[in-house]
N, C-alpha and C positions, 0 to 999 in steps of 0.2 A: 504493497499499499505507498503510496506517495506521500501521505501526511503523516506515514512514520520516517521519512527520509532526512538528511539535511543534517547541517553543525547543530542544530536546535532541538533535534527530537531526542537528544540524549540527557536534557537539563530542564526542570521548571521552578520558578521561585512559589513558596507558600508563603503571601506576605500577609502581613495584619498581625501576625500571631510570634510570640516569644518563643525561641527556640524550646523551651520545655514544656510549652503547649502545645507541641504540633502530635495529633492524632491520625492515624490510620484514616480516619473520614477526613479530617481536612487536605492528605497529601490527594484522596479521591478525588477530591470538590475542584482543588486545584489542577488537577491533571488535565492535561491541553486537548485530549483526543478523546471523542467521544466514542461508547461502546465498553462491554463489559471485558472488564479485565480484573486477573488474578495479582495481588501485591505479595511479594517477596522481601524482608530486610534484611539486611547485611549487618550482622551481630559479629562480634570477637568472643570466643569462649576459648581458656585455656592454651591465649595465643593463635588459634585457628579461624579462619574466616567461614563462617559457617552462613546459610541463609534461613530465615523463620519465617513465619506465617503469624502475624499477629489479627486481632478482633479491629471494629471499627471503632469502638470507643478506645482504646490503647494507644499508649502516647507510642510514639516509634524511637526505634533505638539511633545513636548517633554513635559513629565512626568517626575518631579524628576531625571531630565539630561539626560532619556531615552528615543528611541523611542518604544513605546507596541502598537502592530499589532495586529490584530486576519484578520487571511488569509483563506478563503474559498473556498477551489476546484472547482471548474466549470468543468460541464458536456463538452465536447467535443463539440469545434462547439459555445461554447457560449461566449460573452464578457460581460465582466463586466461595467457596468452603472454607475456611479455618480450620486447619486442624482438631479435630473433636467439637466442633462448634457450629452452630448456627448458618446456615447462609448469610453473605457479607454483601452488605450492599454495591451494585457495581457503581465503577465511575461514573461522574455525571447522572446519579439515578435521580429519578423523579414519582411520588409514590403513584402507586399503580392506582385506578379508579375502581371502587368498590364494585363486585362483580354482583350481579341479582341473585339472589336465591331458586334455585329448581324447584 
């Protein structure tokens, strides 16, 4: 997808919050691409870099003063699900309209 390419496609700014207040949901809301994505965050454990799934309300981990993410585009209709958790809201999520009862 051409929207995923280019010099600016690999970084974006989450404005208006202090670093200690950056949550997964804020990262998703600031994410510049439309669609459903799964977000993983880099952490350092015992000197090794690993990727961690986080829930929407969790604060994101910082490595060397920055947030490092791997973002996977999901097929249409799929929803990201953190390990052992409820489905996470997709990036740029909008509330679904109520469905009538059958």
